[in-house]
mmCIF file as gemmi writes it, N, C-alpha and C atoms, coordinates in Angstrom:
data_model
loop_
_atom_site.group_PDB
_atom_site.id
_atom_site.type_symbol
_atom_site.label_atom_id
_atom_site.label_alt_id
_atom_site.label_comp_id
_atom_site.label_asym_id
_atom_site.label_entity_id
_atom_site.label_seq_id
_atom_site.pdbx_PDB_ins_code
_atom_site.Cartn_x
_atom_site.Cartn_y
_atom_site.Cartn_z
_atom_site.occupancy
_atom_site.B_iso_or_equiv
_atom_site.pdbx_formal_charge
_atom_site.auth_seq_id
_atom_site.auth_asym_id
_atom_site.pdbx_PDB_model_num
ATOM 1 N N . UNK Axp A 1 ? 35.068 -31.425 -11.396 1 0 ? 1 A 1
ATOM 2 C CA . UNK Axp A 1 ? 33.641 -31.081 -11.346 1 0 ? 1 A 1
ATOM 3 C C . UNK Axp A 1 ? 33.071 -31.175 -12.769 1 0 ? 1 A 1
ATOM 4 N N . UNK Axp A 2 ? 31.874 -31.661 -12.825 1 0 ? 2 A 1
ATOM 5 C CA . UNK Axp A 2 ? 31.149 -31.705 -14.099 1 0 ? 2 A 1
ATOM 6 C C . UNK Axp A 2 ? 30.584 -30.334 -14.425 1 0 ? 2 A 1
ATOM 7 N N . UNK Axp A 3 ? 30.69 -29.985 -15.696 1 0 ? 3 A 1
ATOM 8 C CA . UNK Axp A 3 ? 30.087 -28.755 -16.137 1 0 ? 3 A 1
ATOM 9 C C . UNK Axp A 3 ? 28.63 -28.989 -16.469 1 0 ? 3 A 1
ATOM 10 N N . UNK Axp A 4 ? 27.754 -28.009 -16.351 1 0 ? 4 A 1
ATOM 11 C CA . UNK Axp A 4 ? 26.359 -28.148 -16.641 1 0 ? 4 A 1
ATOM 12 C C . UNK Axp A 4 ? 26.258 -28.357 -18.2 1 0 ? 4 A 1
ATOM 13 N N . UNK Axp A 5 ? 25.547 -29.332 -18.572 1 0 ? 5 A 1
ATOM 14 C CA . UNK Axp A 5 ? 25.377 -29.572 -19.998 1 0 ? 5 A 1
ATOM 15 C C . UNK Axp A 5 ? 24.516 -28.509 -20.598 1 0 ? 5 A 1
ATOM 16 N N . UNK Axp A 6 ? 24.592 -28.329 -21.907 1 0 ? 6 A 1
ATOM 17 C CA . UNK Axp A 6 ? 23.811 -27.282 -22.61 1 0 ? 6 A 1
ATOM 18 C C . UNK Axp A 6 ? 22.285 -27.481 -22.438 1 0 ? 6 A 1
ATOM 19 N N . UNK Axp A 7 ? 21.882 -28.671 -22.188 1 0 ? 7 A 1
ATOM 20 C CA . UNK Axp A 7 ? 20.391 -28.907 -22.078 1 0 ? 7 A 1
ATOM 21 C C . UNK Axp A 7 ? 19.919 -28.7 -20.666 1 0 ? 7 A 1
ATOM 22 N N . UNK Axp A 8 ? 20.788 -28.745 -19.669 1 0 ? 8 A 1
ATOM 23 C CA . UNK Axp A 8 ? 20.388 -28.508 -18.279 1 0 ? 8 A 1
ATOM 24 C C . UNK Axp A 8 ? 20.235 -26.996 -18.025 1 0 ? 8 A 1
ATOM 25 N N . UNK Axp A 9 ? 19.265 -26.665 -17.24 1 0 ? 9 A 1
ATOM 26 C CA . UNK Axp A 9 ? 19.076 -25.27 -16.892 1 0 ? 9 A 1
ATOM 27 C C . UNK Axp A 9 ? 18.985 -25.194 -15.369 1 0 ? 9 A 1
ATOM 28 N N . UNK Axp A 10 ? 19.367 -24.042 -14.827 1 0 ? 10 A 1
ATOM 29 C CA . UNK Axp A 10 ? 19.193 -23.896 -13.394 1 0 ? 10 A 1
ATOM 30 C C . UNK Axp A 10 ? 17.746 -23.914 -12.975 1 0 ? 10 A 1
ATOM 31 N N . UNK Axp A 11 ? 17.506 -24.327 -11.723 1 0 ? 11 A 1
ATOM 32 C CA . UNK Axp A 11 ? 16.097 -24.385 -11.243 1 0 ? 11 A 1
ATOM 33 C C . UNK Axp A 11 ? 15.506 -22.999 -11.253 1 0 ? 11 A 1
ATOM 34 N N . UNK Axp A 12 ? 14.259 -22.903 -11.595 1 0 ? 12 A 1
ATOM 35 C CA . UNK Axp A 12 ? 13.555 -21.617 -11.603 1 0 ? 12 A 1
ATOM 36 C C . UNK Axp A 12 ? 12.973 -21.367 -10.246 1 0 ? 12 A 1
ATOM 37 N N . UNK Axp A 13 ? 12.673 -20.066 -9.986 1 0 ? 13 A 1
ATOM 38 C CA . UNK Axp A 13 ? 12.055 -19.717 -8.716 1 0 ? 13 A 1
ATOM 39 C C . UNK Axp A 13 ? 10.675 -20.421 -8.581 1 0 ? 13 A 1
ATOM 40 N N . UNK Axp A 14 ? 10.286 -20.698 -7.395 1 0 ? 14 A 1
ATOM 41 C CA . UNK Axp A 14 ? 9.068 -21.371 -7.102 1 0 ? 14 A 1
ATOM 42 C C . UNK Axp A 14 ? 7.901 -20.482 -7.511 1 0 ? 14 A 1
ATOM 43 N N . UNK Axp A 15 ? 6.958 -20.985 -8.266 1 0 ? 15 A 1
ATOM 44 C CA . UNK Axp A 15 ? 5.793 -20.138 -8.606 1 0 ? 15 A 1
ATOM 45 C C . UNK Axp A 15 ? 4.842 -20.026 -7.425 1 0 ? 15 A 1
ATOM 46 N N . UNK Axp A 16 ? 4.614 -18.829 -6.968 1 0 ? 16 A 1
ATOM 47 C CA . UNK Axp A 16 ? 3.726 -18.569 -5.861 1 0 ? 16 A 1
ATOM 48 C C . UNK Axp A 16 ? 2.306 -18.281 -6.375 1 0 ? 16 A 1
ATOM 49 N N . UNK Axp A 17 ? 1.302 -18.569 -5.569 1 0 ? 17 A 1
ATOM 50 C CA . UNK Axp A 17 ? -0.016 -18.334 -5.976 1 0 ? 17 A 1
ATOM 51 C C . UNK Axp A 17 ? -0.281 -16.82 -6.028 1 0 ? 17 A 1
ATOM 52 N N . UNK Axp A 18 ? -1.28 -16.461 -6.738 1 0 ? 18 A 1
ATOM 53 C CA . UNK Axp A 18 ? -1.614 -15.054 -6.877 1 0 ? 18 A 1
ATOM 54 C C . UNK Axp A 18 ? -1.982 -14.424 -5.543 1 0 ? 18 A 1
ATOM 55 N N . UNK Axp A 19 ? -2.741 -15.045 -4.678 1 0 ? 19 A 1
ATOM 56 C CA . UNK Axp A 19 ? -3.016 -14.46 -3.345 1 0 ? 19 A 1
ATOM 57 C C . UNK Axp A 19 ? -1.728 -14.314 -2.477 1 0 ? 19 A 1
ATOM 58 N N . UNK Axp A 20 ? -0.799 -15.279 -2.584 1 0 ? 20 A 1
ATOM 59 C CA . UNK Axp A 20 ? 0.435 -15.196 -1.841 1 0 ? 20 A 1
ATOM 60 C C . UNK Axp A 20 ? 1.26 -13.996 -2.32 1 0 ? 20 A 1
ATOM 61 N N . UNK Axp A 21 ? 1.366 -13.855 -3.625 1 0 ? 21 A 1
ATOM 62 C CA . UNK Axp A 21 ? 2.133 -12.737 -4.196 1 0 ? 21 A 1
ATOM 63 C C . UNK Axp A 21 ? 1.473 -11.381 -3.781 1 0 ? 21 A 1
ATOM 64 N N . UNK Axp A 22 ? 0.147 -11.302 -3.777 1 0 ? 22 A 1
ATOM 65 C CA . UNK Axp A 22 ? -0.578 -10.056 -3.398 1 0 ? 22 A 1
ATOM 66 C C . UNK Axp A 22 ? -0.297 -9.779 -1.959 1 0 ? 22 A 1
ATOM 67 N N . UNK Axp A 23 ? -0.316 -10.788 -1.091 1 0 ? 23 A 1
ATOM 68 C CA . UNK Axp A 23 ? -0.052 -10.557 0.346 1 0 ? 23 A 1
ATOM 69 C C . UNK Axp A 23 ? 1.357 -10.035 0.553 1 0 ? 23 A 1
ATOM 70 N N . UNK Axp A 24 ? 2.302 -10.614 -0.08 1 0 ? 24 A 1
ATOM 71 C CA . UNK Axp A 24 ? 3.699 -10.135 0.079 1 0 ? 24 A 1
ATOM 72 C C . UNK Axp A 24 ? 3.865 -8.722 -0.418 1 0 ? 24 A 1
ATOM 73 N N . UNK Axp A 25 ? 3.228 -8.427 -1.552 1 0 ? 25 A 1
ATOM 74 C CA . UNK Axp A 25 ? 3.31 -7.023 -2.107 1 0 ? 25 A 1
ATOM 75 C C . UNK Axp A 25 ? 2.659 -6.056 -1.157 1 0 ? 25 A 1
ATOM 76 N N . UNK Axp A 26 ? 1.505 -6.442 -0.555 1 0 ? 26 A 1
ATOM 77 C CA . UNK Axp A 26 ? 0.796 -5.572 0.353 1 0 ? 26 A 1
ATOM 78 C C . UNK Axp A 26 ? 1.616 -5.28 1.642 1 0 ? 26 A 1
ATOM 79 N N . UNK Axp A 27 ? 2.264 -6.268 2.152 1 0 ? 27 A 1
ATOM 80 C CA . UNK Axp A 27 ? 3.145 -6.079 3.338 1 0 ? 27 A 1
ATOM 81 C C . UNK Axp A 27 ? 4.342 -5.233 2.968 1 0 ? 27 A 1
ATOM 82 N N . UNK Axp A 28 ? 4.954 -5.469 1.812 1 0 ? 28 A 1
ATOM 83 C CA . UNK Axp A 28 ? 6.038 -4.671 1.356 1 0 ? 28 A 1
ATOM 84 C C . UNK Axp A 28 ? 5.665 -3.199 1.169 1 0 ? 28 A 1
ATOM 85 N N . UNK Axp A 29 ? 4.5 -2.953 0.631 1 0 ? 29 A 1
ATOM 86 C CA . UNK Axp A 29 ? 4.035 -1.579 0.435 1 0 ? 29 A 1
ATOM 87 C C . UNK Axp A 29 ? 3.769 -0.893 1.797 1 0 ? 29 A 1
ATOM 88 N N . UNK Axp A 30 ? 3.245 -1.623 2.766 1 0 ? 30 A 1
ATOM 89 C CA . UNK Axp A 30 ? 3.012 -1.094 4.107 1 0 ? 30 A 1
ATOM 90 C C . UNK Axp A 30 ? 4.321 -0.748 4.78 1 0 ? 30 A 1
ATOM 91 N N . UNK Axp A 31 ? 5.312 -1.587 4.581 1 0 ? 31 A 1
ATOM 92 C CA . UNK Axp A 31 ? 6.698 -1.303 5.139 1 0 ? 31 A 1
ATOM 93 C C . UNK Axp A 31 ? 7.299 -0.061 4.503 1 0 ? 31 A 1
ATOM 94 N N . UNK Axp A 32 ? 7.187 0.074 3.212 1 0 ? 32 A 1
ATOM 95 C CA . UNK Axp A 32 ? 7.704 1.253 2.548 1 0 ? 32 A 1
ATOM 96 C C . UNK Axp A 32 ? 6.964 2.513 2.971 1 0 ? 32 A 1
ATOM 97 N N . UNK Axp A 33 ? 5.659 2.419 3.056 1 0 ? 33 A 1
ATOM 98 C CA . UNK Axp A 33 ? 4.841 3.592 3.499 1 0 ? 33 A 1
ATOM 99 C C . UNK Axp A 33 ? 5.2 4.022 4.907 1 0 ? 33 A 1
ATOM 100 N N . UNK Axp A 34 ? 5.285 3.037 5.814 1 0 ? 34 A 1
ATOM 101 C CA . UNK Axp A 34 ? 5.652 3.386 7.22 1 0 ? 34 A 1
ATOM 102 C C . UNK Axp A 34 ? 7.066 3.971 7.329 1 0 ? 34 A 1
ATOM 103 N N . UNK Axp A 35 ? 7.995 3.404 6.586 1 0 ? 35 A 1
ATOM 104 C CA . UNK Axp A 35 ? 9.361 3.909 6.603 1 0 ? 35 A 1
ATOM 105 C C . UNK Axp A 35 ? 9.377 5.375 6.207 1 0 ? 35 A 1
ATOM 106 N N . UNK Axp A 36 ? 8.675 5.691 5.133 1 0 ? 36 A 1
ATOM 107 C CA . UNK Axp A 36 ? 8.633 7.066 4.65 1 0 ? 36 A 1
ATOM 108 C C . UNK Axp A 36 ? 7.91 7.966 5.657 1 0 ? 36 A 1
ATOM 109 N N . UNK Axp A 37 ? 6.803 7.504 6.196 1 0 ? 37 A 1
ATOM 110 C CA . UNK Axp A 37 ? 6.049 8.266 7.151 1 0 ? 37 A 1
ATOM 111 C C . UNK Axp A 37 ? 6.907 8.621 8.384 1 0 ? 37 A 1
ATOM 112 N N . UNK Axp A 38 ? 7.707 7.646 8.801 1 0 ? 38 A 1
ATOM 113 C CA . UNK Axp A 38 ? 8.591 7.827 9.969 1 0 ? 38 A 1
ATOM 114 C C . UNK Axp A 38 ? 9.847 8.63 9.586 1 0 ? 38 A 1
ATOM 115 N N . UNK Axp A 39 ? 9.987 8.946 8.346 1 0 ? 39 A 1
ATOM 116 C CA . UNK Axp A 39 ? 11.169 9.675 7.803 1 0 ? 39 A 1
ATOM 117 C C . UNK Axp A 39 ? 12.472 8.956 8.16 1 0 ? 39 A 1
ATOM 118 N N . UNK Axp A 40 ? 12.465 7.646 7.908 1 0 ? 40 A 1
ATOM 119 C CA . UNK Axp A 40 ? 13.645 6.841 8.068 1 0 ? 40 A 1
ATOM 120 C C . UNK Axp A 40 ? 14.209 6.556 6.69 1 0 ? 40 A 1
ATOM 121 N N . UNK Axp A 41 ? 15.474 6.764 6.502 1 0 ? 41 A 1
ATOM 122 C CA . UNK Axp A 41 ? 16.001 6.449 5.192 1 0 ? 41 A 1
ATOM 123 C C . UNK Axp A 41 ? 16.142 4.977 4.981 1 0 ? 41 A 1
ATOM 124 N N . UNK Axp A 42 ? 16.141 4.55 3.769 1 0 ? 42 A 1
ATOM 125 C CA . UNK Axp A 42 ? 16.289 3.132 3.439 1 0 ? 42 A 1
ATOM 126 C C . UNK Axp A 42 ? 17.596 2.606 3.923 1 0 ? 42 A 1
ATOM 127 N N . UNK Axp A 43 ? 18.656 3.422 3.809 1 0 ? 43 A 1
ATOM 128 C CA . UNK Axp A 43 ? 19.978 2.982 4.288 1 0 ? 43 A 1
ATOM 129 C C . UNK Axp A 43 ? 20.003 2.779 5.811 1 0 ? 43 A 1
ATOM 130 N N . UNK Axp A 44 ? 19.331 3.711 6.57 1 0 ? 44 A 1
ATOM 131 C CA . UNK Axp A 44 ? 19.312 3.603 8.001 1 0 ? 44 A 1
ATOM 132 C C . UNK Axp A 44 ? 18.513 2.357 8.475 1 0 ? 44 A 1
ATOM 133 N N . UNK Axp A 45 ? 17.382 2.123 7.79 1 0 ? 45 A 1
ATOM 134 C CA . UNK Axp A 45 ? 16.57 0.967 8.183 1 0 ? 45 A 1
ATOM 135 C C . UNK Axp A 45 ? 17.293 -0.341 7.854 1 0 ? 45 A 1
ATOM 136 N N . UNK Axp A 46 ? 17.944 -0.396 6.713 1 0 ? 46 A 1
ATOM 137 C CA . UNK Axp A 46 ? 18.717 -1.578 6.348 1 0 ? 46 A 1
ATOM 138 C C . UNK Axp A 46 ? 19.801 -1.876 7.39 1 0 ? 46 A 1
ATOM 139 N N . UNK Axp A 47 ? 20.492 -0.799 7.793 1 0 ? 47 A 1
ATOM 140 C CA . UNK Axp A 47 ? 21.515 -0.977 8.814 1 0 ? 47 A 1
ATOM 141 C C . UNK Axp A 47 ? 20.923 -1.476 10.091 1 0 ? 47 A 1
ATOM 142 N N . UNK Axp A 48 ? 19.816 -0.901 10.566 1 0 ? 48 A 1
ATOM 143 C CA . UNK Axp A 48 ? 19.137 -1.357 11.796 1 0 ? 48 A 1
ATOM 144 C C . UNK Axp A 48 ? 18.764 -2.794 11.736 1 0 ? 48 A 1
ATOM 145 N N . UNK Axp A 49 ? 18.263 -3.196 10.542 1 0 ? 49 A 1
ATOM 146 C CA . UNK Axp A 49 ? 17.818 -4.579 10.333 1 0 ? 49 A 1
ATOM 147 C C . UNK Axp A 49 ? 18.97 -5.581 10.04 1 0 ? 49 A 1
ATOM 148 N N . UNK Axp A 50 ? 20.125 -5.01 9.899 1 0 ? 50 A 1
ATOM 149 C CA . UNK Axp A 50 ? 21.353 -5.808 9.514 1 0 ? 50 A 1
ATOM 150 C C . UNK Axp A 50 ? 21.121 -6.591 8.234 1 0 ? 50 A 1
ATOM 151 N N . UNK Axp A 51 ? 20.624 -5.841 7.206 1 0 ? 51 A 1
ATOM 152 C CA . UNK Axp A 51 ? 20.443 -6.394 5.891 1 0 ? 51 A 1
ATOM 153 C C . UNK Axp A 51 ? 21.029 -5.388 4.923 1 0 ? 51 A 1
ATOM 154 N N . UNK Axp A 52 ? 21.238 -5.847 3.702 1 0 ? 52 A 1
ATOM 155 C CA . UNK Axp A 52 ? 21.744 -4.928 2.673 1 0 ? 52 A 1
ATOM 156 C C . UNK Axp A 52 ? 20.575 -4.064 2.163 1 0 ? 52 A 1
ATOM 157 N N . UNK Axp A 53 ? 20.958 -2.922 1.564 1 0 ? 53 A 1
ATOM 158 C CA . UNK Axp A 53 ? 19.975 -2.025 0.978 1 0 ? 53 A 1
ATOM 159 C C . UNK Axp A 53 ? 19.253 -2.742 -0.161 1 0 ? 53 A 1
ATOM 160 N N . UNK Axp A 54 ? 19.923 -3.59 -0.886 1 0 ? 54 A 1
ATOM 161 C CA . UNK Axp A 54 ? 19.298 -4.363 -1.964 1 0 ? 54 A 1
ATOM 162 C C . UNK Axp A 54 ? 18.17 -5.279 -1.337 1 0 ? 54 A 1
ATOM 163 N N . UNK Axp A 55 ? 18.439 -5.924 -0.262 1 0 ? 55 A 1
ATOM 164 C CA . UNK Axp A 55 ? 17.425 -6.732 0.38 1 0 ? 55 A 1
ATOM 165 C C . UNK Axp A 55 ? 16.263 -5.936 0.874 1 0 ? 55 A 1
ATOM 166 N N . UNK Axp A 56 ? 16.513 -4.765 1.461 1 0 ? 56 A 1
ATOM 167 C CA . UNK Axp A 56 ? 15.379 -3.894 1.879 1 0 ? 56 A 1
ATOM 168 C C . UNK Axp A 56 ? 14.558 -3.496 0.718 1 0 ? 56 A 1
ATOM 169 N N . UNK Axp A 57 ? 15.202 -3.165 -0.361 1 0 ? 57 A 1
ATOM 170 C CA . UNK Axp A 57 ? 14.417 -2.804 -1.601 1 0 ? 57 A 1
ATOM 171 C C . UNK Axp A 57 ? 13.5 -3.984 -2.027 1 0 ? 57 A 1
ATOM 172 N N . UNK Axp A 58 ? 14.039 -5.185 -1.934 1 0 ? 58 A 1
ATOM 173 C CA . UNK Axp A 58 ? 13.257 -6.387 -2.291 1 0 ? 58 A 1
ATOM 174 C C . UNK Axp A 58 ? 12.082 -6.51 -1.323 1 0 ? 58 A 1
ATOM 175 N N . UNK Axp A 59 ? 12.29 -6.257 -0.027 1 0 ? 59 A 1
ATOM 176 C CA . UNK Axp A 59 ? 11.244 -6.322 0.973 1 0 ? 59 A 1
ATOM 177 C C . UNK Axp A 59 ? 10.149 -5.306 0.584 1 0 ? 59 A 1
ATOM 178 N N . UNK Axp A 60 ? 10.537 -4.057 0.293 1 0 ? 60 A 1
ATOM 179 C CA . UNK Axp A 60 ? 9.571 -3.056 0.026 1 0 ? 60 A 1
ATOM 180 C C . UNK Axp A 60 ? 8.818 -3.275 -1.321 1 0 ? 60 A 1
ATOM 181 N N . UNK Axp A 61 ? 9.487 -3.963 -2.247 1 0 ? 61 A 1
ATOM 182 C CA . UNK Axp A 61 ? 8.797 -4.318 -3.523 1 0 ? 61 A 1
ATOM 183 C C . UNK Axp A 61 ? 7.9 -5.505 -3.377 1 0 ? 61 A 1
ATOM 184 N N . UNK Axp A 62 ? 8.057 -6.224 -2.262 1 0 ? 62 A 1
ATOM 185 C CA . UNK Axp A 62 ? 7.208 -7.378 -2.021 1 0 ? 62 A 1
ATOM 186 C C . UNK Axp A 62 ? 7.668 -8.595 -2.841 1 0 ? 62 A 1
ATOM 187 N N . UNK Axp A 63 ? 8.948 -8.749 -2.937 1 0 ? 63 A 1
ATOM 188 C CA . UNK Axp A 63 ? 9.493 -9.917 -3.625 1 0 ? 63 A 1
ATOM 189 C C . UNK Axp A 63 ? 9.477 -11.098 -2.701 1 0 ? 63 A 1
ATOM 190 N N . UNK Axp A 64 ? 8.816 -12.215 -3.14 1 0 ? 64 A 1
ATOM 191 C CA . UNK Axp A 64 ? 8.652 -13.349 -2.277 1 0 ? 64 A 1
ATOM 192 C C . UNK Axp A 64 ? 9.985 -14.172 -1.955 1 0 ? 64 A 1
ATOM 193 N N . UNK Axp A 65 ? 11.057 -13.733 -2.603 1 0 ? 65 A 1
ATOM 194 C CA . UNK Axp A 65 ? 12.305 -14.472 -2.421 1 0 ? 65 A 1
ATOM 195 C C . UNK Axp A 65 ? 12.99 -14.122 -1.118 1 0 ? 65 A 1
ATOM 196 N N . UNK Axp A 66 ? 12.487 -13.069 -0.467 1 0 ? 66 A 1
ATOM 197 C CA . UNK Axp A 66 ? 13.168 -12.641 0.84 1 0 ? 66 A 1
ATOM 198 C C . UNK Axp A 66 ? 12.561 -13.515 1.924 1 0 ? 66 A 1
ATOM 199 N N . UNK Axp A 67 ? 13.459 -13.885 2.884 1 0 ? 67 A 1
ATOM 200 C CA . UNK Axp A 67 ? 13.079 -14.759 3.944 1 0 ? 67 A 1
ATOM 201 C C . UNK Axp A 67 ? 11.997 -14.03 4.806 1 0 ? 67 A 1
ATOM 202 N N . UNK Axp A 68 ? 11.009 -14.831 5.222 1 0 ? 68 A 1
ATOM 203 C CA . UNK Axp A 68 ? 9.884 -14.213 5.955 1 0 ? 68 A 1
ATOM 204 C C . UNK Axp A 68 ? 10.357 -13.608 7.245 1 0 ? 68 A 1
ATOM 205 N N . UNK Axp A 69 ? 11.33 -14.166 7.909 1 0 ? 69 A 1
ATOM 206 C CA . UNK Axp A 69 ? 11.874 -13.616 9.146 1 0 ? 69 A 1
ATOM 207 C C . UNK Axp A 69 ? 12.472 -12.243 8.947 1 0 ? 69 A 1
ATOM 208 N N . UNK Axp A 70 ? 13.142 -12.056 7.825 1 0 ? 70 A 1
ATOM 209 C CA . UNK Axp A 70 ? 13.689 -10.765 7.507 1 0 ? 70 A 1
ATOM 210 C C . UNK Axp A 70 ? 12.585 -9.714 7.301 1 0 ? 70 A 1
ATOM 211 N N . UNK Axp A 71 ? 11.545 -10.097 6.531 1 0 ? 71 A 1
ATOM 212 C CA . UNK Axp A 71 ? 10.41 -9.182 6.327 1 0 ? 71 A 1
ATOM 213 C C . UNK Axp A 71 ? 9.776 -8.807 7.689 1 0 ? 71 A 1
ATOM 214 N N . UNK Axp A 72 ? 9.535 -9.785 8.514 1 0 ? 72 A 1
ATOM 215 C CA . UNK Axp A 72 ? 8.936 -9.578 9.799 1 0 ? 72 A 1
ATOM 216 C C . UNK Axp A 72 ? 9.796 -8.632 10.679 1 0 ? 72 A 1
ATOM 217 N N . UNK Axp A 73 ? 11.1 -8.873 10.674 1 0 ? 73 A 1
ATOM 218 C CA . UNK Axp A 73 ? 12.039 -8.056 11.482 1 0 ? 73 A 1
ATOM 219 C C . UNK Axp A 73 ? 11.945 -6.563 11.047 1 0 ? 73 A 1
ATOM 220 N N . UNK Axp A 74 ? 11.911 -6.324 9.75 1 0 ? 74 A 1
ATOM 221 C CA . UNK Axp A 74 ? 11.852 -4.947 9.232 1 0 ? 74 A 1
ATOM 222 C C . UNK Axp A 74 ? 10.509 -4.32 9.723 1 0 ? 74 A 1
ATOM 223 N N . UNK Axp A 75 ? 9.448 -5.094 9.56 1 0 ? 75 A 1
ATOM 224 C CA . UNK Axp A 75 ? 8.104 -4.582 9.977 1 0 ? 75 A 1
ATOM 225 C C . UNK Axp A 75 ? 8.125 -4.231 11.478 1 0 ? 75 A 1
ATOM 226 N N . UNK Axp A 76 ? 8.673 -5.119 12.299 1 0 ? 76 A 1
ATOM 227 C CA . UNK Axp A 76 ? 8.774 -4.853 13.747 1 0 ? 76 A 1
ATOM 228 C C . UNK Axp A 76 ? 9.592 -3.623 14.066 1 0 ? 76 A 1
ATOM 229 N N . UNK Axp A 77 ? 10.688 -3.445 13.398 1 0 ? 77 A 1
ATOM 230 C CA . UNK Axp A 77 ? 11.504 -2.287 13.621 1 0 ? 77 A 1
ATOM 231 C C . UNK Axp A 77 ? 10.776 -1.003 13.326 1 0 ? 77 A 1
ATOM 232 N N . UNK Axp A 78 ? 9.789 -1.038 12.449 1 0 ? 78 A 1
ATOM 233 C CA . UNK Axp A 78 ? 8.988 0.153 12.102 1 0 ? 78 A 1
ATOM 234 C C . UNK Axp A 78 ? 7.699 0.253 12.963 1 0 ? 78 A 1
ATOM 235 N N . UNK Axp A 79 ? 7.505 -0.739 13.862 1 0 ? 79 A 1
ATOM 236 C CA . UNK Axp A 79 ? 6.349 -0.7 14.724 1 0 ? 79 A 1
ATOM 237 C C . UNK Axp A 79 ? 5.056 -1.163 14.082 1 0 ? 79 A 1
ATOM 238 N N . UNK Axp A 80 ? 5.176 -1.913 12.985 1 0 ? 80 A 1
ATOM 239 C CA . UNK Axp A 80 ? 4.011 -2.472 12.296 1 0 ? 80 A 1
ATOM 240 C C . UNK Axp A 80 ? 3.518 -3.658 13.034 1 0 ? 80 A 1
ATOM 241 N N . UNK Axp A 81 ? 2.248 -3.622 13.43 1 0 ? 81 A 1
ATOM 242 C CA . UNK Axp A 81 ? 1.667 -4.797 14.097 1 0 ? 81 A 1
ATOM 243 C C . UNK Axp A 81 ? 1.481 -5.96 13.078 1 0 ? 81 A 1
ATOM 244 N N . UNK Axp A 82 ? 1.901 -7.148 13.453 1 0 ? 82 A 1
ATOM 245 C CA . UNK Axp A 82 ? 1.767 -8.274 12.595 1 0 ? 82 A 1
ATOM 246 C C . UNK Axp A 82 ? 0.648 -9.228 13.12 1 0 ? 82 A 1
């Protein structure tokens, strides 16, 4: 295998538009708010969604790197209308 040369760098994350980032953050905040309102622990919700706690935290922070299907599944589990 070839080693990465010193001048090569790994690909950076795709730059998302400001409205896209805002929308993802808004949905993440809504998910976190509803989880807390329903008194569901993060660990319990992550288990129900079959994702790691780290991934759930990314969902709630609105990180755009999480697959949209995962975000939607978490929202549906909490009864959030999409």
